[in-house]
N, C-alpha and C positions, 0 to 999 in steps of 0.2 A: 498466328491466327489465319485461318483459311479465308478465301474470298467469301464463301457462303456464311461463315461465322461473322465476318465483318458486316455483310449485308443484313444479317439477322439482328446484330447489335444496333444498326442504324434504324431498323424497323421498330425495335423496342424503344429506342429513343423517340421515334415519331409517336409511338403509343403513349409514352409518358407525356409528350407535348400535348397530344389530344386530350388526355385526362386532365392535365393542368388547366387547359382552356375551359374544360367543362365546368370548373368552379365558377368561372365568369358567367357562363350560360345559366347556371343555377341561381347565381346572385341576381342577374337581370330578370330571370323568370319570376322571382318572388314579388316583383312589383305588379304583376298582372294576375297571377294565380296562386292559390294556396299550396301548401306542401303535398297534400293528398292528390290534388288535381295534377300537379307537376309529375309526381311519381307514377300515377296511373298512366298518363300520356307517354312519359318517357320509357317506361319498361314495356309497354305494349309495342311501341315502335322498335325497341331494342330486340324483343322477341321476333318480330317480323324481319328485322335486319339480319338476324342470325340464320333464318330459314335457308337462304341459298347455301350456307356453309354445309348444311346437311347433305346436299347433293355431292359436294366435292370432298368433304372430309369425314363424314359420319361412317360408322361401321355398317357395311351393307349386309352383314350376316348376324345381325342382332337377334339374340334369342328372346323369347317371351319373358323368361325369368329376369334377364338383364334389363329388358325394357321396363318391366314393373319396378325393379329396384331404382332405375334411373328416374322414373317419374315420381316415385315416393320421395327419394332423396332430394331431387330437384325442388319439389314442392316445399319440403322442410327447410332447405337452405334458402328458398325464396322468401319464407317468413322472416328469416334472419336478415336477408338482404333488404326487405321492406323496412324492418325496424331500424337498421343502421342508416339507410338512405333517408328515411323520414326524419330521424333526429338530425341528420346532416342538413337537410333542406330547411328545417326550422332554424337551426343554429346559424346558418349562413346569412340569414336575414339580419342578424345582430352582431356580426363580426366581419372583418375584412376577408377578402378572398385568400390572401396570402396566409393569414393566421389559420384559416380553416384548412388549407392544404397541409400545412405543417402539423397541426394537431391531429388531423385525420390519419396521417402517415405514421403516427405513433403506434398503430396496430402492429407494426413489425416488432416493436419492443414488448407490447402487451401479450403477444402470442406465447413466448416462452414463459412469461410470468403465470399465465393461465395453466401452463403445464405443471406448475408446482402443485396444483390441486390433484393432479394425477400421478404424483410422486415422481415426476421427472426432474432430473438434476438441471440446475441453472448454473452455467459457468460464471467465473469471476468476471469475464469480459462482458457478459450480459448485465451483471449487476453494475459494472462500471458505466455501461451505456444507459442504464436506468438513471443513475446519478446525474450523468451529463444531461439527459433529457429533462429531468426534474429541474435542473438549474435553468435550462433553456425555457421551460414552461413558466418558471418563476419570472424571468425577464419579460416573457411575452405577456404575462397577465398582471404585471405590476402596474397599478393605476393609482396615481396620486400618492406614491410612496408606500402603498399597501398592496399586498398580494390579494387580488380579487378576481375570481373566475366570473366573468360577465356571463349573462345568460347565453349568448351565442357560443362562447368558448365552452361552457358547461355542456350544452347539447352536442357540440361537435366532439368533445372528449368522450362522451358516452357512445357517440356514433362510432368512434375508433374501437371501443370495446366490442360493439356489435359486429363490426367488420372482422375483428380478431376471431370472434366465435364462429362467424360464417366461414372464414378461411380454414379454421381447424376442422370443421365438419366437411368442407370440400376436400381437404387433405385425406380425411378418413374414407370418404365415399368414392373418390376419384378412381381408384383401382377397380371398383365394382360397377362402374357405370359407363355409359357412352357419353363422352364429354360434350358433344354438340347438343344432343337432346337434353342433357342435363342443364346446360346453360339456358336453352330456350325455356325449359320448364321453370327455372328460377325466375327469369324475366316475366313470364306470363303469370306466375304465382304472385309475385310482388305487385304486378299491375292489378290483378284481380282483388287482392286484399285492399289496395288503395281505393279501388272502385266501390267495394262493399262498404267501406267506412265513410266514403265521401259524403253521402246524403246526411249523415249524422253530425258532421263537423264543419263542412264547407258548402257554400252555395255553388252549384255547378253552373258556371257562367261561360257560355261558348264564346262570348266576346273576349273574355280574358284569355282563353286558349288561343284564339286567333291572334290576339296582341302578342302573346308569348310564343308564337309559332316558331320563330327562329331559334330561341333558346331550347324549346322542347325538341325540335328536330335535331339540333346539334347534340343535346344530351342523349337522345334516344338512338338516332341513326348513326351518328359519328362516334360519340364516346362509347356507348354500349355496343353497337353493332360492329362498326369498323374497328374500333379499338380492340375489342375482344378477338376479332378475326385476325388482326395483325399479331396479337399476342400468341395465339395458338400456332400460327405459322412460324413465327420467329423462334419460339422457345424449343422447337424441335432440334435446333442446331446450336443452342447456347445453354451452358450449365445453369441450373436454377439459381445459384448464388449470384452469378453475374447478371442474369436476367432481372432478379429482384433489385439489385443495386441500381441498374439502369432505370427500371420503372419507378424507383423511389424518387427519381428526378421530377416526378409530377409535382412534388411540393415546391420545388424551385420554379418550375414553369408556372404554377399557380400564382406565386408571388410576383413574377415578372408580368404575367397577364393582368393581374389586378392593377399593377402600376401603369402599364402601357394603355390598357383598354378603359379601365374605370378611374384611373387617376388616384388609386389608393396610395396612401403614404404611411410608412412605418417609421417610428423614431429609431435613432441609432441603437437604443436599448433593445427594442423589439427585433431589429435586424440581427443583433448579436444573439438574441434568444433563438431566432430562426436558424442561425448558423450552428448553434449548439445542438438543437434538435436534429439537424441534418447530420452532424457528426455522430450523434448517438445512433441514428438510423443506420448509417454505414457501418459503424462499429458493431452493431448487433448482427449484421449480415456477413461479417467476415467468416470464412470457413474455419473449422476446428479440426484437430487431428482425429477426433472421435466421430466425425460425420463427414461424409463425402460432399454433401450438398444440403442446403436448407430446402425445406419443402417449398413447392411453388406457391407464390402468393399472388393475390389479387386476380380474380378471373374477370371482372367487368366494372366498372363503374364509378363512377363518379358521375 
């Protein structure tokens, strides 16, 4: 491993750490503002944070056709980002930070399963990872001797499906768009949808936004803005499979952050469930002979 590759791996680990801590920010933010208010504020700040990247990294010879494709694709993926993040923000109110992190990261396993609908083959290794993940989920969601998806777990699981769909569309559009402008459009689209829906479902309380300012600033500027910037810089020198494995550590960091910062406690059964989910995630990302690398995963957020 070259020095540049090592530095890039460390940057990706820092990215995973930032995203893991973001689950705490989201959890704390729920005490002061609703999911729509949090999402609107977060992604507006995220879009602003990525703006400087356009100067350093964006394609300076962007054609009008490519710009149009970038804006349209970014807006569409922004809708998916809004749906996934909104479900996650609702769910995190009713579950622990660690469980939310591990359930969200299941998108890595859901992605190849969605591919079945497009007649793509799923290897035996993926089916094994699905089995391990299901066992892990069973232990995570076992309450009082019965398997019960609590409301928070339910919302976060569907959030994982939403992120899986978003990632698949990103993978489809990425060769056709300018990545930096694409990311900004996603953020601003998600913020705009949240803002449009806000008056119908939540009271707009500026006092709540002020109270949640630290959580919103972290989720918007640090998690979305800085996290995304670090990712695009580091992934230039690291293979996608290695990058995705490192970034999946966000689930572990979310568990540790919930324990250290919020005092969350998981039972030994739930910890074993987390371990099994993590094993399934790593297993799903191992390279195969038929593919040189897994598609890039996760462009922003948590």
